[in-house]
Biopython code that builds the backbone (N, CA, C, O; Angstrom):
import numpy as np
from Bio.PDB.StructureBuilder import StructureBuilder

atoms = [
    (1, "MET", "N", (61.635, 19.797, 22.916)),
    (1, "MET", "CA", (62.615, 18.840, 24.351)),
    (1, "MET", "C", (64.127, 18.679, 24.666)),
    (1, "MET", "O", (64.892, 18.355, 25.574)),
    (2, "ASP", "N", (64.114, 18.901, 23.979)),
    (2, "ASP", "CA", (65.869, 19.647, 24.448)),
    (2, "ASP", "C", (65.922, 20.333, 26.435)),
    (2, "ASP", "O", (66.626, 20.146, 27.427)),
    (3, "ALA", "N", (64.548, 21.253, 26.013)),
    (3, "ALA", "CA", (64.672, 22.463, 27.679)),
    (3, "ALA", "C", (64.188, 21.199, 28.279)),
    (3, "ALA", "O", (64.936, 20.785, 29.165)),
    (4, "LEU", "N", (63.107, 20.446, 28.036)),
    (4, "LEU", "CA", (62.811, 19.228, 28.957)),
    (4, "LEU", "C", (63.795, 17.947, 29.830)),
    (4, "LEU", "O", (63.710, 17.444, 30.950)),
    (5, "LEU", "N", (64.655, 17.776, 28.743)),
    (5, "LEU", "CA", (65.164, 16.810, 28.828)),
    (5, "LEU", "C", (66.564, 17.451, 29.917)),
    (5, "LEU", "O", (66.921, 16.964, 30.990)),
    (6, "SER", "N", (66.890, 18.132, 29.519)),
    (6, "SER", "CA", (68.402, 19.430, 30.391)),
    (6, "SER", "C", (67.467, 19.292, 31.953)),
    (6, "SER", "O", (68.104, 19.200, 33.002)),
    (7, "LYS", "N", (65.681, 19.290, 31.968)),
    (7, "LYS", "CA", (65.264, 19.479, 32.928)),
    (7, "LYS", "C", (65.586, 18.316, 34.259)),
    (7, "LYS", "O", (66.165, 18.198, 35.338)),
    (8, "PHE", "N", (64.797, 17.652, 33.338)),
    (8, "PHE", "CA", (64.294, 16.333, 34.118)),
    (8, "PHE", "C", (65.082, 15.683, 33.823)),
    (8, "PHE", "O", (65.203, 14.936, 34.793)),
    (9, "SER", "N", (66.175, 15.237, 32.695)),
    (9, "SER", "CA", (66.926, 13.862, 32.836)),
    (9, "SER", "C", (66.071, 12.610, 31.792)),
    (9, "SER", "O", (66.541, 11.784, 31.010)),
    (10, "SER", "N", (64.543, 12.936, 32.220)),
    (10, "SER", "CA", (63.521, 11.628, 30.570)),
    (10, "SER", "C", (62.669, 12.054, 30.783)),
    (10, "SER", "O", (62.317, 12.840, 31.662)),
    (11, "LEU", "N", (62.169, 11.566, 29.949)),
    (11, "LEU", "CA", (60.973, 11.868, 29.267)),
    (11, "LEU", "C", (59.312, 11.318, 30.462)),
    (11, "LEU", "O", (58.111, 11.429, 30.216)),
    (12, "GLU", "N", (59.909, 10.852, 31.483)),
    (12, "GLU", "CA", (58.737, 10.465, 31.653)),
    (12, "GLU", "C", (58.937, 10.955, 32.917)),
    (12, "GLU", "O", (57.989, 10.619, 33.627)),
    (13, "ARG", "N", (59.764, 11.611, 33.521)),
    (13, "ARG", "CA", (59.591, 12.779, 34.615)),
    (13, "ARG", "C", (59.563, 13.575, 34.233)),
    (13, "ARG", "O", (59.361, 14.312, 35.198)),
    (14, "ALA", "N", (59.635, 14.366, 33.122)),
    (14, "ALA", "CA", (58.811, 15.600, 32.742)),
    (14, "ALA", "C", (57.697, 14.827, 32.423)),
    (14, "ALA", "O", (56.836, 15.690, 32.591)),
    (15, "PHE", "N", (57.280, 14.148, 32.192)),
    (15, "PHE", "CA", (56.039, 14.409, 32.241)),
    (15, "PHE", "C", (54.997, 14.303, 33.920)),
    (15, "PHE", "O", (53.892, 14.678, 34.311)),
    (16, "GLU", "N", (56.215, 13.538, 34.488)),
    (16, "GLU", "CA", (55.925, 13.483, 35.977)),
    (16, "GLU", "C", (55.584, 15.057, 36.991)),
    (16, "GLU", "O", (55.166, 15.417, 38.092)),
    (17, "HIS", "N", (56.188, 15.664, 35.501)),
    (17, "HIS", "CA", (55.988, 17.367, 35.848)),
    (17, "HIS", "C", (55.628, 18.181, 35.366)),
    (17, "HIS", "O", (56.163, 19.245, 35.674)),
    (18, "ILE", "N", (54.329, 18.226, 34.144)),
    (18, "ILE", "CA", (53.746, 18.715, 33.863)),
    (18, "ILE", "C", (52.650, 19.363, 34.880)),
    (18, "ILE", "O", (51.997, 18.742, 35.719)),
    (19, "ASP", "N", (52.608, 20.656, 34.628)),
    (19, "ASP", "CA", (51.347, 21.866, 34.996)),
    (19, "ASP", "C", (51.513, 22.901, 33.074)),
    (19, "ASP", "O", (51.914, 22.860, 31.911)),
    (20, "LEU", "N", (50.744, 23.747, 34.250)),
    (20, "LEU", "CA", (50.055, 24.791, 33.422)),
    (20, "LEU", "C", (51.596, 25.675, 33.658)),
    (20, "LEU", "O", (52.136, 26.032, 32.611)),
    (21, "ASP", "N", (52.258, 26.007, 34.874)),
    (21, "ASP", "CA", (53.704, 26.647, 34.667)),
    (21, "ASP", "C", (55.082, 26.235, 33.523)),
    (21, "ASP", "O", (55.879, 26.694, 32.705)),
    (22, "LEU", "N", (54.490, 24.701, 34.397)),
    (22, "LEU", "CA", (55.742, 24.541, 32.983)),
    (22, "LEU", "C", (54.979, 24.454, 31.250)),
    (22, "LEU", "O", (55.958, 24.107, 30.589)),
    (23, "LEU", "N", (54.370, 24.522, 30.737)),
    (23, "LEU", "CA", (53.648, 24.489, 29.286)),
    (23, "LEU", "C", (54.239, 25.814, 28.988)),
    (23, "LEU", "O", (55.242, 26.065, 28.320)),
    (24, "GLN", "N", (53.246, 26.800, 29.749)),
    (24, "GLN", "CA", (54.005, 28.196, 29.440)),
    (24, "GLN", "C", (55.835, 28.473, 29.526)),
    (24, "GLN", "O", (56.616, 29.194, 28.906)),
    (25, "SER", "N", (55.924, 27.791, 30.288)),
    (25, "SER", "CA", (57.457, 28.375, 30.053)),
    (25, "SER", "C", (57.452, 28.297, 28.755)),
    (25, "SER", "O", (57.347, 29.209, 27.935)),
    (26, "LEU", "N", (57.590, 26.989, 28.567)),
    (26, "LEU", "CA", (57.781, 26.295, 27.321)),
    (26, "LEU", "C", (57.495, 26.841, 26.101)),
    (26, "LEU", "O", (57.818, 26.286, 25.051)),
    (27, "GLY", "N", (57.004, 27.722, 26.147)),
    (27, "GLY", "CA", (55.784, 29.019, 25.244)),
    (27, "GLY", "C", (54.461, 28.303, 24.834)),
    (27, "GLY", "O", (53.522, 28.509, 24.065)),
    (28, "CYS", "N", (54.783, 27.541, 25.559)),
    (28, "CYS", "CA", (52.553, 26.865, 25.150)),
    (28, "CYS", "C", (50.890, 28.104, 25.287)),
    (28, "CYS", "O", (49.932, 28.148, 26.059)),
    (29, "ARG", "N", (51.147, 28.579, 24.573)),
    (29, "ARG", "CA", (49.793, 29.851, 24.417)),
    (29, "ARG", "C", (48.807, 29.423, 25.807)),
    (29, "ARG", "O", (48.188, 28.367, 25.679)),
    (30, "GLU", "N", (48.650, 30.085, 26.955)),
    (30, "GLU", "CA", (47.828, 29.395, 27.347)),
    (30, "GLU", "C", (46.154, 28.922, 27.136)),
    (30, "GLU", "O", (45.765, 28.320, 28.137)),
    (31, "ASP", "N", (45.277, 29.034, 26.256)),
    (31, "ASP", "CA", (44.613, 27.854, 26.018)),
    (31, "ASP", "C", (45.211, 26.713, 25.114)),
    (31, "ASP", "O", (44.412, 25.933, 24.598)),
    (32, "THR", "N", (46.912, 26.518, 24.825)),
    (32, "THR", "CA", (46.656, 25.503, 24.836)),
    (32, "THR", "C", (47.571, 24.978, 26.057)),
    (32, "THR", "O", (46.973, 23.992, 26.487)),
    (33, "ALA", "N", (47.905, 25.035, 26.273)),
    (33, "ALA", "CA", (48.351, 24.844, 27.819)),
    (33, "ALA", "C", (47.410, 24.199, 28.799)),
    (33, "ALA", "O", (47.806, 23.249, 29.474)),
    (34, "MET", "N", (45.767, 24.823, 28.954)),
    (34, "MET", "CA", (44.826, 24.387, 28.981)),
    (34, "MET", "C", (44.565, 23.502, 28.656)),
    (34, "MET", "O", (44.249, 22.710, 29.543)),
    (35, "ALA", "N", (44.513, 23.086, 27.463)),
    (35, "ALA", "CA", (43.423, 22.460, 27.039)),
    (35, "ALA", "C", (44.080, 20.925, 26.858)),
    (35, "ALA", "O", (43.483, 19.899, 26.532)),
    (36, "THR", "N", (45.953, 21.156, 27.274)),
    (36, "THR", "CA", (46.209, 20.598, 27.733)),
    (36, "THR", "C", (46.314, 19.725, 29.001)),
    (36, "THR", "O", (46.450, 18.507, 28.886)),
    (37, "MET", "N", (46.269, 20.171, 29.901)),
    (37, "MET", "CA", (45.813, 19.552, 30.854)),
    (37, "MET", "C", (44.325, 18.968, 31.397)),
    (37, "MET", "O", (44.015, 18.251, 32.348)),
    (38, "ASN", "N", (43.399, 19.765, 30.099)),
    (38, "ASN", "CA", (42.797, 18.788, 30.412)),
    (38, "ASN", "C", (42.229, 17.787, 29.862)),
    (38, "ASN", "O", (41.192, 17.226, 30.218)),
    (39, "ARG", "N", (43.490, 17.353, 28.229)),
    (39, "ARG", "CA", (43.497, 16.106, 28.157)),
    (39, "ARG", "C", (44.000, 15.122, 29.188)),
    (39, "ARG", "O", (43.489, 14.055, 29.525)),
    (40, "LEU", "N", (45.165, 15.730, 29.641)),
    (40, "LEU", "CA", (45.748, 15.119, 31.096)),
    (40, "LEU", "C", (44.849, 14.505, 31.623)),
    (40, "LEU", "O", (45.125, 13.305, 31.651)),
    (41, "GLU", "N", (43.943, 14.723, 32.038)),
    (41, "GLU", "CA", (43.515, 14.939, 33.369)),
    (41, "GLU", "C", (42.506, 13.433, 33.090)),
    (41, "GLU", "O", (42.288, 12.727, 34.075)),
    (42, "GLU", "N", (41.986, 13.058, 31.853)),
    (42, "GLU", "CA", (40.772, 12.112, 31.074)),
    (42, "GLU", "C", (41.763, 11.272, 30.758)),
    (42, "GLU", "O", (41.195, 10.252, 30.367)),
    (43, "PHE", "N", (42.871, 11.122, 30.707)),
    (43, "PHE", "CA", (43.954, 10.271, 29.609)),
    (43, "PHE", "C", (43.596, 9.715, 30.588)),
    (43, "PHE", "O", (43.410, 10.223, 31.694)),
    (44, "ASP", "N", (43.386, 7.964, 30.089)),
    (44, "ASP", "CA", (43.691, 6.560, 30.180)),
    (44, "ASP", "C", (44.990, 5.959, 29.051)),
    (44, "ASP", "O", (45.143, 5.935, 27.830)),
    (45, "ALA", "N", (45.591, 5.618, 29.980)),
    (45, "ALA", "CA", (46.986, 4.873, 29.746)),
    (45, "ALA", "C", (47.621, 3.800, 28.995)),
    (45, "ALA", "O", (48.517, 3.823, 28.151)),
    (46, "ASP", "N", (46.843, 2.722, 29.578)),
    (46, "ASP", "CA", (46.317, 1.813, 30.132)),
    (46, "ASP", "C", (45.024, 1.349, 28.405)),
    (46, "ASP", "O", (45.115, 0.556, 27.467)),
    (47, "GLY", "N", (44.188, 2.195, 28.760)),
    (47, "GLY", "CA", (42.713, 2.198, 27.323)),
    (47, "GLY", "C", (43.384, 2.600, 26.252)),
    (47, "GLY", "O", (43.077, 2.303, 25.098)),
    (48, "TYR", "N", (44.589, 3.486, 26.679)),
    (48, "TYR", "CA", (45.404, 3.969, 25.123)),
    (48, "TYR", "C", (46.019, 2.877, 24.413)),
    (48, "TYR", "O", (45.641, 2.726, 23.251)),
    (49, "LEU", "N", (47.341, 1.671, 25.101)),
    (49, "LEU", "CA", (47.437, 1.441, 24.901)),
    (49, "LEU", "C", (46.795, -0.274, 24.664)),
    (49, "LEU", "O", (47.181, -1.426, 24.862)),
    (50, "GLN", "N", (46.326, 0.003, 24.451)),
    (50, "GLN", "CA", (44.924, -1.826, 24.239)),
    (50, "GLN", "C", (44.384, -0.553, 22.743)),
    (50, "GLN", "O", (43.940, -1.086, 21.727)),
    (51, "ALA", "N", (44.442, 0.320, 22.764)),
    (51, "ALA", "CA", (43.850, 0.341, 21.040)),
    (51, "ALA", "C", (44.659, 0.406, 19.915)),
    (51, "ALA", "O", (44.357, 0.422, 18.722)),
    (52, "LEU", "N", (45.872, 0.446, 20.549)),
    (52, "LEU", "CA", (47.489, 0.995, 19.697)),
    (52, "LEU", "C", (46.890, -0.718, 19.556)),
    (52, "LEU", "O", (46.267, -1.223, 18.622)),
    (53, "LYS", "N", (47.259, -1.221, 20.606)),
    (53, "LYS", "CA", (47.216, -2.805, 20.362)),
    (53, "LYS", "C", (46.327, -3.702, 19.448)),
    (53, "LYS", "O", (46.569, -4.728, 18.813)),
    (54, "LYS", "N", (44.889, -2.722, 19.660)),
    (54, "LYS", "CA", (43.877, -3.982, 18.770)),
    (54, "LYS", "C", (44.767, -3.195, 17.195)),
    (54, "LYS", "O", (45.085, -4.060, 16.379)),
    (55, "ARG", "N", (45.018, -2.221, 16.921)),
    (55, "ARG", "CA", (45.479, -1.429, 15.501)),
    (55, "ARG", "C", (46.696, -1.456, 14.848)),
    (55, "ARG", "O", (47.279, -0.816, 13.972)),
    (56, "LYS", "N", (46.987, -2.924, 15.951)),
    (56, "LYS", "CA", (48.820, -3.796, 15.701)),
    (56, "LYS", "C", (49.641, -2.642, 15.503)),
    (56, "LYS", "O", (50.400, -2.500, 14.544)),
    (57, "LEU", "N", (49.433, -1.628, 16.646)),
    (57, "LEU", "CA", (50.806, -0.358, 16.154)),
    (57, "LEU", "C", (51.728, -0.228, 18.077)),
    (57, "LEU", "O", (51.671, -0.629, 19.239)),
    (58, "GLU", "N", (52.275, 0.417, 17.368)),
    (58, "GLU", "CA", (53.233, -0.046, 18.915)),
    (58, "GLU", "C", (53.772, 1.914, 18.669)),
    (58, "GLU", "O", (53.896, 2.602, 17.656)),
    (59, "LEU", "N", (53.963, 2.208, 20.161)),
    (59, "LEU", "CA", (54.123, 3.205, 20.570)),
    (59, "LEU", "C", (55.358, 4.002, 21.097)),
    (59, "LEU", "O", (55.438, 4.312, 22.285)),
    (60, "ILE", "N", (56.685, 4.449, 19.836)),
    (60, "ILE", "CA", (57.817, 4.499, 21.064)),
    (60, "ILE", "C", (58.073, 6.098, 20.520)),
    (60, "ILE", "O", (57.715, 6.948, 19.704)),
    (61, "SER", "N", (59.371, 5.669, 22.125)),
    (61, "SER", "CA", (59.706, 7.297, 21.529)),
    (61, "SER", "C", (61.158, 7.299, 21.474)),
    (61, "SER", "O", (61.757, 6.238, 21.648)),
    (62, "ILE", "N", (61.637, 8.124, 21.302)),
    (62, "ILE", "CA", (62.994, 9.015, 21.339)),
    (62, "ILE", "C", (64.076, 8.384, 21.943)),
    (62, "ILE", "O", (65.181, 8.048, 21.515)),
    (63, "GLU", "N", (63.224, 8.239, 23.638)),
    (63, "GLU", "CA", (64.327, 7.408, 23.794)),
    (63, "GLU", "C", (64.564, 5.834, 24.288)),
    (63, "GLU", "O", (65.268, 5.264, 25.121)),
    (64, "ASP", "N", (63.699, 5.513, 23.425)),
    (64, "ASP", "CA", (63.448, 3.788, 23.708)),
    (64, "ASP", "C", (64.930, 3.628, 22.727)),
    (64, "ASP", "O", (65.693, 4.505, 22.321)),
    (65, "PRO", "N", (64.958, 2.393, 22.581)),
    (65, "PRO", "CA", (66.406, 1.830, 21.300)),
    (65, "PRO", "C", (66.197, 1.849, 20.351)),
    (65, "PRO", "O", (66.712, 2.682, 19.606)),
    (66, "ILE", "N", (65.112, 0.695, 19.824)),
    (66, "ILE", "CA", (64.340, 0.371, 18.776)),
    (66, "ILE", "C", (64.173, 1.814, 17.886)),
    (66, "ILE", "O", (63.820, 1.694, 16.712)),
    (67, "TYR", "N", (64.429, 3.215, 18.445)),
    (67, "TYR", "CA", (63.778, 4.684, 18.139)),
    (67, "TYR", "C", (64.877, 4.706, 16.792)),
    (67, "TYR", "O", (66.034, 4.472, 17.140)),
    (68, "PRO", "N", (64.695, 4.938, 15.384)),
    (68, "PRO", "CA", (65.668, 4.691, 14.427)),
    (68, "PRO", "C", (66.729, 6.250, 14.601)),
    (68, "PRO", "O", (66.275, 7.332, 14.976)),
    (69, "SER", "N", (68.179, 5.992, 14.225)),
    (69, "SER", "CA", (68.762, 7.012, 14.773)),
    (69, "SER", "C", (68.985, 8.182, 13.457)),
    (69, "SER", "O", (69.701, 9.184, 13.444)),
    (70, "SER", "N", (67.832, 7.474, 12.096)),
    (70, "SER", "CA", (68.364, 8.554, 10.978)),
    (70, "SER", "C", (67.307, 9.444, 11.691)),
    (70, "SER", "O", (67.633, 10.605, 11.937)),
    (71, "LEU", "N", (65.686, 8.871, 12.156)),
    (71, "LEU", "CA", (65.126, 10.071, 12.792)),
    (71, "LEU", "C", (65.559, 10.769, 13.867)),
    (71, "LEU", "O", (65.085, 11.890, 14.053)),
    (72, "LYS", "N", (66.876, 10.050, 15.082)),
    (72, "LYS", "CA", (67.267, 10.682, 15.996)),
    (72, "LYS", "C", (68.042, 12.115, 15.825)),
    (72, "LYS", "O", (68.041, 12.841, 16.819)),
    (73, "ASN", "N", (68.781, 12.633, 14.508)),
    (73, "ASN", "CA", (69.419, 12.943, 14.028)),
    (73, "ASN", "C", (68.894, 13.808, 12.907)),
    (73, "ASN", "O", (69.485, 13.751, 11.828)),
    (74, "LEU", "N", (68.177, 14.353, 12.999)),
    (74, "LEU", "CA", (67.269, 15.406, 12.445)),
    (74, "LEU", "C", (67.200, 16.591, 13.064)),
    (74, "LEU", "O", (67.275, 16.368, 14.272)),
    (75, "PRO", "N", (67.096, 17.743, 12.852)),
    (75, "PRO", "CA", (66.921, 18.714, 13.638)),
    (75, "PRO", "C", (65.890, 18.598, 14.156)),
    (75, "PRO", "O", (65.909, 19.759, 14.565)),
    (76, "ASP", "N", (64.975, 18.234, 14.521)),
    (76, "ASP", "CA", (63.925, 18.275, 15.042)),
    (76, "ASP", "C", (63.626, 16.923, 15.260)),
    (76, "ASP", "O", (64.490, 16.241, 14.709)),
    (77, "PRO", "N", (62.930, 16.358, 15.722)),
    (77, "PRO", "CA", (63.229, 14.416, 15.187)),
    (77, "PRO", "C", (62.100, 13.993, 16.219)),
    (77, "PRO", "O", (62.200, 13.733, 17.418)),
    (78, "PRO", "N", (61.085, 14.005, 15.452)),
    (78, "PRO", "CA", (59.728, 14.408, 16.737)),
    (78, "PRO", "C", (59.535, 13.288, 17.617)),
    (78, "PRO", "O", (59.640, 12.172, 17.109)),
    (79, "ILE", "N", (59.316, 13.364, 18.635)),
    (79, "ILE", "CA", (59.439, 12.511, 19.943)),
    (79, "ILE", "C", (58.976, 11.223, 20.712)),
    (79, "ILE", "O", (59.371, 10.712, 21.760)),
    (80, "PHE", "N", (57.919, 10.856, 19.741)),
    (80, "PHE", "CA", (56.657, 9.696, 19.353)),
    (80, "PHE", "C", (57.197, 9.014, 17.894)),
    (80, "PHE", "O", (58.101, 9.280, 17.101)),
    (81, "LEU", "N", (56.458, 8.301, 17.961)),
    (81, "LEU", "CA", (56.083, 7.404, 16.787)),
    (81, "LEU", "C", (55.682, 5.944, 16.914)),
    (81, "LEU", "O", (56.314, 5.015, 17.417)),
    (82, "TYR", "N", (54.103, 5.965, 16.157)),
    (82, "TYR", "CA", (53.567, 5.163, 15.869)),
    (82, "TYR", "C", (53.976, 4.097, 15.074)),
    (82, "TYR", "O", (53.984, 4.553, 13.930)),
    (83, "VAL", "N", (54.325, 2.910, 15.042)),
    (83, "VAL", "CA", (55.319, 2.213, 14.941)),
    (83, "VAL", "C", (54.708, 0.650, 13.947)),
    (83, "VAL", "O", (54.534, -0.406, 14.556)),
    (84, "ARG", "N", (54.488, 0.733, 12.654)),
    (84, "ARG", "CA", (54.085, -0.715, 12.615)),
    (84, "ARG", "C", (55.223, -1.532, 11.629)),
    (84, "ARG", "O", (56.284, -1.203, 11.098)),
    (85, "GLY", "N", (54.743, -2.264, 11.660)),
    (85, "GLY", "CA", (56.155, -3.454, 11.011)),
    (85, "GLY", "C", (57.268, -3.485, 11.361)),
    (85, "GLY", "O", (57.458, -3.856, 12.520)),
    (86, "ASP", "N", (58.530, -3.091, 10.466)),
    (86, "ASP", "CA", (59.743, -3.559, 10.655)),
    (86, "ASP", "C", (60.596, -1.846, 10.229)),
    (86, "ASP", "O", (60.743, -1.163, 9.215)),
    (87, "LEU", "N", (61.023, -1.747, 11.857)),
    (87, "LEU", "CA", (61.067, -0.693, 11.772)),
    (87, "LEU", "C", (63.051, -0.564, 10.892)),
    (87, "LEU", "O", (63.280, 0.541, 10.400)),
    (88, "LYS", "N", (63.955, -1.386, 10.807)),
    (88, "LYS", "CA", (64.739, -2.070, 10.412)),
    (88, "LYS", "C", (64.908, -1.027, 8.229)),
    (88, "LYS", "O", (65.957, -0.489, 7.875)),
    (89, "LEU", "N", (64.500, -1.044, 7.939)),
    (89, "LEU", "CA", (63.892, -0.435, 6.784)),
    (89, "LEU", "C", (64.171, 1.093, 6.500)),
    (89, "LEU", "O", (64.308, 1.593, 5.384)),
    (90, "LEU", "N", (64.246, 1.924, 8.065)),
    (90, "LEU", "CA", (64.741, 3.002, 8.086)),
    (90, "LEU", "C", (65.630, 3.025, 7.802)),
    (90, "LEU", "O", (65.947, 3.720, 6.836)),
    (91, "ASP", "N", (66.615, 2.212, 8.545)),
    (91, "ASP", "CA", (68.370, 2.272, 8.227)),
    (91, "ASP", "C", (68.813, 2.220, 7.265)),
    (91, "ASP", "O", (70.010, 2.487, 7.158)),
    (92, "GLN", "N", (67.738, 1.702, 5.671)),
    (92, "GLN", "CA", (68.093, 1.701, 4.091)),
    (92, "GLN", "C", (67.586, 3.741, 3.605)),
    (92, "GLN", "O", (66.920, 4.683, 4.036)),
    (93, "PRO", "N", (68.598, 3.314, 2.332)),
    (93, "PRO", "CA", (67.524, 5.327, 1.825)),
    (93, "PRO", "C", (66.158, 4.713, 1.873)),
    (93, "PRO", "O", (65.524, 3.671, 1.709)),
    (94, "CYS", "N", (66.071, 6.184, 2.249)),
    (94, "CYS", "CA", (64.086, 6.595, 2.393)),
    (94, "CYS", "C", (63.502, 7.398, 1.740)),
    (94, "CYS", "O", (64.289, 8.331, 1.584)),
    (95, "ILE", "N", (62.274, 7.683, 1.088)),
    (95, "ILE", "CA", (62.047, 9.259, 1.107)),
    (95, "ILE", "C", (60.294, 8.938, 2.044)),
    (95, "ILE", "O", (59.407, 8.107, 2.238)),
    (96, "ALA", "N", (60.890, 10.732, 2.434)),
    (96, "ALA", "CA", (59.617, 10.640, 3.237)),
    (96, "ALA", "C", (58.656, 11.545, 3.104)),
    (96, "ALA", "O", (59.017, 12.721, 3.065)),
    (97, "LEU", "N", (56.850, 11.154, 2.975)),
    (97, "LEU", "CA", (56.337, 12.619, 2.654)),
    (97, "LEU", "C", (55.451, 13.357, 3.227)),
    (97, "LEU", "O", (54.348, 12.812, 3.205)),
    (98, "VAL", "N", (55.460, 14.355, 3.726)),
    (98, "VAL", "CA", (55.264, 14.547, 4.776)),
    (98, "VAL", "C", (53.527, 15.782, 4.840)),
    (98, "VAL", "O", (53.693, 16.941, 4.462)),
    (99, "GLY", "N", (52.453, 15.464, 5.193)),
    (99, "GLY", "CA", (51.123, 15.568, 4.803)),
    (99, "GLY", "C", (50.263, 16.520, 6.273)),
    (99, "GLY", "O", (50.700, 16.506, 7.424)),
    (100, "THR", "N", (48.848, 17.363, 5.765)),
    (100, "THR", "CA", (47.846, 17.999, 5.700)),
    (100, "THR", "C", (47.217, 16.852, 5.920)),
    (100, "THR", "O", (47.858, 15.819, 5.725)),
    (101, "ARG", "N", (45.680, 16.758, 6.421)),
    (101, "ARG", "CA", (44.631, 16.479, 6.292)),
    (101, "ARG", "C", (43.714, 17.145, 6.131)),
    (101, "ARG", "O", (42.681, 16.674, 5.655)),
    (102, "ALA", "N", (43.849, 18.678, 6.548)),
    (102, "ALA", "CA", (43.440, 19.697, 5.999)),
    (102, "ALA", "C", (44.101, 21.118, 5.602)),
    (102, "ALA", "O", (44.422, 22.235, 6.008)),
    (103, "MET", "N", (44.060, 20.183, 4.444)),
    (103, "MET", "CA", (44.912, 21.158, 3.339)),
    (103, "MET", "C", (44.726, 22.767, 3.164)),
    (103, "MET", "O", (43.725, 22.945, 2.470)),
    (104, "SER", "N", (45.115, 23.571, 3.408)),
    (104, "SER", "CA", (44.739, 25.028, 3.661)),
    (104, "SER", "C", (44.963, 25.389, 2.061)),
    (104, "SER", "O", (45.877, 24.848, 1.438)),
    (105, "PRO", "N", (43.967, 26.448, 1.365)),
    (105, "PRO", "CA", (43.739, 26.724, 0.507)),
    (105, "PRO", "C", (45.180, 27.133, -0.612)),
    (105, "PRO", "O", (45.053, 27.138, -1.836)),
    (106, "TYR", "N", (46.497, 27.451, 0.100)),
    (106, "TYR", "CA", (47.195, 27.809, 0.194)),
    (106, "TYR", "C", (48.194, 26.853, -0.506)),
    (106, "TYR", "O", (48.584, 26.984, -1.666)),
    (107, "GLY", "N", (48.719, 25.423, 0.753)),
    (107, "GLY", "CA", (48.800, 24.123, 0.068)),
    (107, "GLY", "C", (48.155, 23.566, -1.279)),
    (107, "GLY", "O", (48.992, 23.132, -2.071)),
    (108, "LYS", "N", (46.983, 23.504, -1.640)),
    (108, "LYS", "CA", (46.211, 23.389, -3.036)),
    (108, "LYS", "C", (46.836, 23.512, -3.922)),
    (108, "LYS", "O", (47.497, 22.695, -4.563)),
    (109, "ARG", "N", (46.618, 24.953, -4.080)),
    (109, "ARG", "CA", (47.669, 25.829, -4.901)),
    (109, "ARG", "C", (49.349, 25.454, -5.266)),
    (109, "ARG", "O", (50.030, 26.245, -5.918)),
]
sb = StructureBuilder()
sb.init_structure("model")
sb.init_model(0)
sb.init_chain("A")
sb.init_seg("    ")
for serial, (resi, resn, name, xyz) in enumerate(atoms, 1):
    if name == "N":
        sb.init_residue(resn, " ", resi, " ")
    sb.init_atom(name, np.array(xyz, "f"), 0.0, 1.0, " ", f" {name:<3s}", serial, name[0])
structure = sb.get_structure()
């Protein structure tokens, strides 16, 4: 993300310039870059936001003023967050669990 912000000054401007060359210069494998470009071509932002609204979710980016400062200070903070509820709770001491839906055999052990 730092590379995008230093080059384009905002995520919105970076999004406007996404292409295969940019993705590959950021270290994406060719198949990942191609899949990303295909998804972007099909992406319907308004439909996506409506679906989030239906599920009572909000999408915020690291550039939003309401983005939790506790997360911004992480070494590799998430660029986007799906939010439901009171974000101010994250200003208090918290415990976070990170997991995966498709656990590997190693993870199960």
